[in-house]
N, C-alpha and C positions, 0 to 999 in steps of 0.2 A: 543922934536921933533924927535930926532933921534930914540928913542924907539918907538914912534908912528909909524914912517915909517917902522921900522923893523916888527912891529906887522901887519901892512896892507900887507906888502909884504908876511909874513907867511900866512896870511888869504887868500890872492890870490892864493898862491901855494896850500894851502889845498883845496880851491875851485876847482882849476884846476885838482888836483888829484882825487877829488870826481867826477867831470864831466868825467874825462878819465875813471874812473872805471865803469861808466855807459855806456860807448860807446859799441855798439854792433859790435864787429868785425866779419865780414863775410869773411872767407878764401876761395878763389877759387884756386883749385889745377890745375894749367895750364898745368902741365906735364902729368896728368892723363886724356887723351882723353877718354871719355866714349862712351855710346851706340849712334849709328847713329839715328838721328831723322828722321822719315819717311816723305816723301813729303805730305803724306796723313794727317798729324798729326792734323791739324786744319782745319775743313771744315764746310759745311753747310748741314742742314737737312730741306727738303721742304715737307710740308704737306698741302693739301687744307683744311685748318681749318681757321676760321676767315675771310672768303672770300679772302684767300690768292692766290687762283687760278682764278676761274671766279670771275670778280669783283675786281681782284687784279693784280698779275703778268701778267696773260693772259689779253691782251690789248683789247679784244672785249668789246664794250660798250653797245651792245644790249643783253638784258636778253631774254631767251627762243627764240632764233633766228629762230629756225626751228619748233616751235609750238608743241614740243614734251613733254612739262611738263604734268604730269597726268591730271591737269586742263589746257587744251591745250592753252588758252589764258591768262594764269597767266603772269603778267607783261606787258599785252597789254590792251588798251582800243580801242573799234571799234565804228564806227559811220557809218550811212548809210546802205548800202546793202553789208554786209561782211559775207561770209559763210566759214565754216572749211571744208576742204577736207582730204581725207586719201589715195589717190592713186598717190602720187607724185613720182618724179624721183629717189628718194634715198631710197633703200630698208629699211635701218635702220631708216630713218626719213621720214616716208611716208606722214606727214601732211603738209598742206600748206593752204593759205587763197585765196578766190576768191573775188575780188573787182568788183562790178557791178554797172551800172548807177542807182542812187537812185530813178529815175522815175520823177524827177522835176529839171529843170535847176538851181533852187535856193537852192537845197539841195546838201548835200556832202556825199561822201563815203571815208572811209579811216580808218586809225589806228594810235595809238600812242604807243611808247615803253617807259617805265620809266626808263630803265637802272638799274644799281645796285646803290641804294640809290641815283638816279639821274645819269644824264650823265654829266661828266666833260669835258669841252673843253676850250681851250685858243684862245684868239683873235690872228688872224694872222697865226695860225697853220693850217695845211691841214688834212682833215679827209676823209678817203675813204668809201664811201657808196657802198655796193655791194649787189646784190640780183639776185637769179635765178627766171626767169619769163618766161611766154608764153602768147599767145593770144588764149584762148581755143575755141573761136568762129570763127577762121580763118580769122579775120581782118588783114589789111596790117600794121597798126600801131595804138598804143594807147599810152597815156602819164600817168606818175605819177609825182607828185611834192614831192620833199623831203625837209623837213625843220628842222632845228634846232630851237626850240622855248623855250621861257620862258613865261609860261602862267600867272604866278602870278606877273605881272608887270603893272605899270601905263603908260608904253610906248605906242606909238601909234600903234606899231605892235608887235605881238608875236614873229615873225620869226627874227632871226638875222643871218641866213644863209639859202639859198634855191637854189635848182637847179631842172630843169625838166629833165627827162629820158625818151626817147622814146623806147617803147618796140615794136619790129618789127619782131617777129617770132612766129609761132604757136608752134615750138618745144621749149622745155626747154633750156635755154641759160642764161649764166651769164652776167650781166650788171653792170657797176660801173660809178660812178661819184665823183668828188672831191668837198667837201663842205669846205668853208673858213669862219669860224665865225668872225663877226665883233666885238664880245665882249667876255669876259672871264665869264664863268658861271660854277659853280660846280654842279648845279642841274637842268640842262635843260632836255628836253625830245625830242625824234625823232617823228616827225609827218609825215605821208605820205598821200597825197590826190590822189585819182583817178582824173586825170586832163583832161579826155576825156569822151565821152559818151558810150564807149564799156565796155568789160569785160577783166580783167587781172588777172592772177594767180601769186602769190608771194610765194616764198619759200627761206629759209636760208637768211633772211635779217640781214645784218651785217654792223657794223660801226666800223672802226679801225682809230687810228692816223696813218698818213702816216709815221711820225717820230717814228718808234718802234725801239727797241734794234736791232741794226745791220741792220735795214731796212727791216726785214722780213715781208712779207704781212700778214701771219697768225702769228703775232709777239707778243712780250712781251713788257710791259710798260717800258719805257726806264729808268726812274729814279729808279725803283725798281731793274731792272736787273743791272744797273750800281752799285748799292749799293753792290750787290753780287760780282761783279767783283772787287770792291775796297777792299774787304777783302783779295783777293788772296787766295781763298780757295784751300785746297789741295784734298778735296773729296767733292762730292755732292750726298747725299743720297735722293732717291725719290722713290715712289710718297707719302709716308707716313711711318709709322704711322697706326693708326687704320683704316684708309681707305683701306689699303691693304687687311684687313680681311673683311670689310663690316659688317653692322648690321646683315645681313644674307648673305649666299653665293651668292645669286642672285645680291646683290649690292656690292660685292667685287670689287676692282679695277681690271680690266681685260685689260692687256696691249694690247692684240690683237685688242681690240675694239677701241684703241686709235691711231692706225696708219692707213695709207692710206689717201684717199681724205677727207678732213676735213668736207665736206658736208654730208658724209656717216657715220660719227662717232656717235654712238648712245648716247642718254642721260643716265647718271647714277645718281642714287640717292646717295647723299653724306652721308657718315657715320655720320656726325655731324648735319644732318638735325633734328633729333628728340631728340638729346642727352640731352640737357639742357632746361627744361621747362621755367626757369627763364630768358633764353636768347634764345627764340625761333625764328627761321626763316623758315617758311613753304615753302619759295621759294628757298631753298639752294640745288642745284643740280650741277652736273658736265657735261659740254658740251663735255668733252674729246677733246676740241680744242687744249689744251696744253696737248699733249700726250707723249708717250715714245720717238718718234722721236725728238720732241721739247726739252724734258728733255736731251737727249743724246747731241743734238746740243748745248744747253745752257752750259752743262758740259764742252764741248770742248772750246767754246767761252770765258768762264771765267777761263779756265786753270785748271780745276779740274778733278780728276778721277770719272767717273760715277759710282754710286753704287745703282743699282735698287734693290728693295726689292719685293718679290712675295709671294703670298698666299701659305701656306703650306696645305690648305684644311680645316683649322679651321676658323670658323666665329668668330667674336669678343667674347671672353670668358667672358668679362665683361657683355655682353648682352645676352648671351645664355648658360643656364645651362643644357639644354637638349642635351644629346650626339648625338641625331639624327639631330641636327642642322649642324653637321660637316660631311665632307667627310670620309667614312670608309677607313681605310688604304688600303684595297683590291681594292678600287675604285680610287686611286690616279693617275692612268696612265696619264690622260689627264692633270692634273696639272703638273706632271713631265715633260710631253712633252712640256708644255707651257714654262718651265724653259729652256729646251734645244733649243726650238725654239727662245727664246729671245736672247740666246748667238749667235745663227746663225744670227738673225736680226742685232745684234750689230757688229759681227765680220766676218760673212760669206762672201764668194765671191759672186760677182753679178750673178753668175750662179746658186746659191742655191736659194730655194724657198723664204726664208725670207731675204737673202741678197739682192735679186732682189727688194723686197718691199722697202728696205732701199734705193736702188740705184734709184728706180723710184720716190722717194720722194725727190731726190736731193743730196744725199750723197754716191756716189759710193765707196769711201774709207771707210774702217772699222772704228768703233769707238774705237777700242782697248779696249774693256771691260776687266777688270781683276778681278772684285769682283762681287759677287751676294749674296744677303741676302735671306733666306728662312724662312718666318715667321717674325712677327713683335715682339711682347712681349708676346708670348704665354707661357703657363705654364702646369704643371702637366705631368704625364706620356704620355698623348696623343700628346705632342708636340715631344719629341725625337723619338717616334715610327712612326710619320710621316716624321720627318726630315731625318731619316735614309735612306729610299728608294730614296729620293731626292739626297742625298750625293752619294749614290752608283752609281746612273745613271750619275750624273754630273762628278764624279771622273773618271769613265769609258770613257765618251765621250770627256771630257774637263778637263784633269788633271792640266791644267795651270790655271784654274779659282780658286780663292780663295773663300771659302764658309763661310758665317757669320751666326752663330746661335744666340740664345737669352738666357739670364739668367732671363727672365720674367720681370714683371713691377716693381719690387722692388730692392733696393740697398743692401738688406740683408734680412735675414729671411728664413723661410721654403722653399719656391719655389726656391729662389736663391741658397741656399745651396743644393738643389736637382739638379738643372739644371747645375751647373758648373761642377760637376763630369761627368754628362752625355755628356756635350759638349766635355769634355776631352776623354771619352770613344769613342765618335764618330769622334774624331779628326777634330773638326771644326777648321778652321784657325783663326778665331776671334769670340769673344763672345760680343754681344751687350748688354750693360748694361744701364738701364734707372733710372734716379733719379731726381724727383722733390721734393726737401726737403727744410726745414726751415733753417734759419740762423745757428742754433746750429748744425745742421748736417754738414754744409759746414765748419764751424770752427773747428770741430772735425776730419775731414777727410784729413787733409794735408799729412798724412803718409798712406793714404789708400792702395796705390799700392806697398809700400815698401816691403811687405812680400808676395806678389803673387808668385805662382809657376812659375818659369821662363821656365819650360820645357812644360807647357801646351799651350792652345791657347792664342793668343794675345787679347788685350782688345780694344774694340770699345766702348767709351762712347758716345753711339748714341743719347740719348735724356737726356738733364739735364738743370736745371735752379734753382736758389735760389728763393724760395717763401717766402717772409716775413710773419712772424706770425702776423695775423691780418691786413695785408696790402698787399693783393695779387695783387700788381700793380707793374709796373716798377718804381724803385727808386735806388738811387745811392748805398746805403749800400749793397743791394742784388747783385749788379753788382761787388762791391769791394770784396765781399766774393767769388764770382765766380772767380775773378782773383787770389785770395788767394788759392783756391782749385786747380786751374790750374797749380800752381807751382809744385804740386805733380804729375800731368799728365806728365809735362816736365821732372821732375827728373827721372821718371820711363819710359822714352821713349823706353826702351828696350822691355817692355812688352805693353805699351799703343801706339797703332799705329794710332788710329783715335779718334777724339772727335768732336762733334757737338752739339752746343746749340739748344734748341727747346721751343716753335715754332718759326718759322722764320718770319712770316708776320702776321698783324692784321689790318683789316679796323676799324677805330674809331667807326663806327656806327654798324659794323657787327661782332664783336668779340663774341666767345664763351669761350675763354681760355686766360688767361694772368698770368704772364707777357709774352712779346714777344719781339723779337729783333728789328723789324722794324715796325713802325706804319705808316698808310697812310690814307688819305681821297681820294676824287675823283681827286684832282689835286696836292696835296703835300705829301711829305713823311718826315719821321724823323728817324734818327738813334739813337737808345737808348744808354745809357752808356754801357749796355751789348754788344751792337754792337762794341763799341770802345774797350772794353776788348778783344773781340775775334780778332779784327783787329790787335791790338798791338802785340798779341801772334803770329798771322799768319805772320805779317811782320817782326818779330824778332825771328822766330823759330830756326834759326841756323841750323847747320848740325850735331853737336854732343853735347851731354850732357858733362859738366864737373862738378866735385864734388864741391859742396859748402856746408860749414859747419860753425856753431857757437858753440864754445866750444866743437869741435869734434863731433857735432851732426848735422844732417839735420835740416834746419830751416822750421818747420811744424806748427808752432803756438802752439807747445806743452807747458806744464807748465814750467814757468820761461822764456820763449822766448818772452814775453811782446807783444803778439799779432802779431808777425812777421812771415811772410812766405817768402821764397826766393828759387830761382833757377838759374842756370847759364848754358850758352851754349857757344859753339865756332862755329863761322860761317867761313867756309874755303873760301867762295867765296869772302867775304869782309875782311877776315883776322881780325876779330873782336871778342871780348869777349862781350857777352850780359848778363847782370845780372838783373833780375827781382825781385823786392822787394815790398811786400804789407804790410802796417802797418794798421792793423784792429783796433788798439787801439785808445783811445782818447787823447793820449799823443804823443807829438813829440818824435822822437827816433834819437839820434845821431848814425851815421853808419860809419864804416870804412871798405871799401872794399879792401882786401889785395890779391893781385894776386900772389900767392906763386909759385916758381919754375921757374920764368922768368929768362932768361939769362941776363948777365950784359949788353949786347949790345942792348937788347930789350926794348922798351919804349912804353908806352901808349899814344896815340895821338888822335887828332880829336874826343874828348869825347863829347857825347851828353846826356842830360837827358830829358825823356819824362815823364811827370807827368799827372795823371788823378785823380782829386780830387775835393772835395766839402765840404763845411762847414755845409750843409744841407743833412742829410742822407736820407730824404725822397723825394728829388729832382730828377727830371730827364729831359731829353730834350723833348720838346713838338713841335707840328706843328707850334705853334706861336713863339716858341723860341727854334729852333733846335740846337743852338750852346751854350746852357746854360752851358753844361759840356762836354768839348771835350779836347782831349790830347793837352798839351802844351809843345813844345821843347825848350830847352835852350842848349847853349854850356857850357861844364864843362872841367876842367883840372885836370889830375892826377898828383901826385908828386911822381916820381919814379914808384914803382909797387903798389902804394896805392892811394886810393881816399877817402877822409874824407868829410862827408856831414851830413845833417840831413834831415830825412823824416818826413814830417808833419803828424798830425793825419789823419786817414781815407784817405790814399793816396796809389795809385798804381804808382810805378816808374820803369822805364826801363832805366838802364845805359848802354852805349854802348861805347867801346873804341877800336880803331884800333891799332893792334900790328904792330910796325915798328922797323926797326934797325937803330941805330945811325950811 
């Protein structure tokens, strides 16, 4: 019996030693405070793709509100005596409709708008209908009746909200009325009747929820803007993306057309209008209702640095092989002036031309612009030769502004290797890198920035997402590998100053591109696991990098590191060490976090662990189950200067400890 017990004890000791030998010890050097982490480190990139703008973040519910689509009544149905006119009160939006008596008391004149995949409204909420109108025949008053309706119903009445509006002027004038739906509908329509026997002209027909983000009348959809705020982004890049370039120069995003009175902002054809025949949307245009003023204001309200990107005179190179599609270098003056005027719009005194435009729109104080991007993901010699005159002009007039150039559309290869030296030669402040890549790429790139030239421009990882091979949709495993890759961004914060996932938004019925960070329909939205990865990094970015190694090497998923990726930071504001660990393997991994260099009187307290994990790698959050995979926080305790734990398979974990003194 004694021999048997001795054998069991020896076996247990052997097993314990074996387990101990397999423990992954991550050593955090607390005495070696590293690079400062920029406030802009983790941010957001917005592009009007997937109906992310009109029909999405921009809360307007009426499609083609000013009748300016090339097919002027696209989105509308008319009945009775309706005619289209083109001598309206707004120079850039001259079209309007005239409603006239149908000639019989038992006939009706009016029109209906289908909205964006229907009009979503909620019972008990308020919706502001507004319209510019006049009485062209000089009558003293006429009426229209505005209704929210559900035509495909067995109910007694189509309308579930209705109000009458009296038009009382022969001059163009803005009218509005509040509608209060009695039921929730995700696919209603707006119906307008001529409710008297005269003639009425209508222009800029609009319907907004009253409860927009921050209550702005020309406002943003509240749940979508709130999701942006909740990330705590450090930078907000806008308005794109490829829409900056346009399919041709005539349809490039022109910031000057997006400011001033919203009624006079012209329609623009969206760059993604014709791009994908298999996901084709012939009614995809930009109203410019959410323009540069609204982008700057949103940046301010969500606490991020604004980063506008402007055309460098190159139309989208994916869509234009003819050199004549682009602006010649000698003809760039107006484009360069646009960049200088934008800086004046953002930062200029109210006595300047463009500063006054900003002030007249409601923001006399400057927006404190610090960064500007010139060109999106251009390539070839034609890009730096156009970028250079922009840089010279901006450096001369505004040396305080940091200029962001591009390394092209690829994460490596011929154009990437050509453009980086060019960006160094031109002394760009940051270089915008884009990479939509498969799982294998993200698994191999943990050390991507470890050997970058520290003397050159800084890095802006401006568009990136993991695209699963054979499953190009949002799923947990892709998000997990993004988290793993981001440990390398964090470890190299001395050179990586900004990073933004892309794309940001997608309507479940109107997408052209996926995966995306936030999905929505007309009433609901869902934050993907990729969203929560970004949020965990942004909420726990710290202020300084601290070295973290395993066997004296950075933890980058390299051979022999068992699928582990890790990074560590110090946060001076909360006096905390924050360690991020990603286990990309299918096996649980024992971990030991050793905080080397701590003083005898220093202890680790108030420990928390936040985990993001799933046993199904293909799963993600959905509109019907938005909380399927979300971060879960628990309290943990360290022993002395160490914390021993186990990280489950396919898990992203954030460990946070406050440093206190005994």
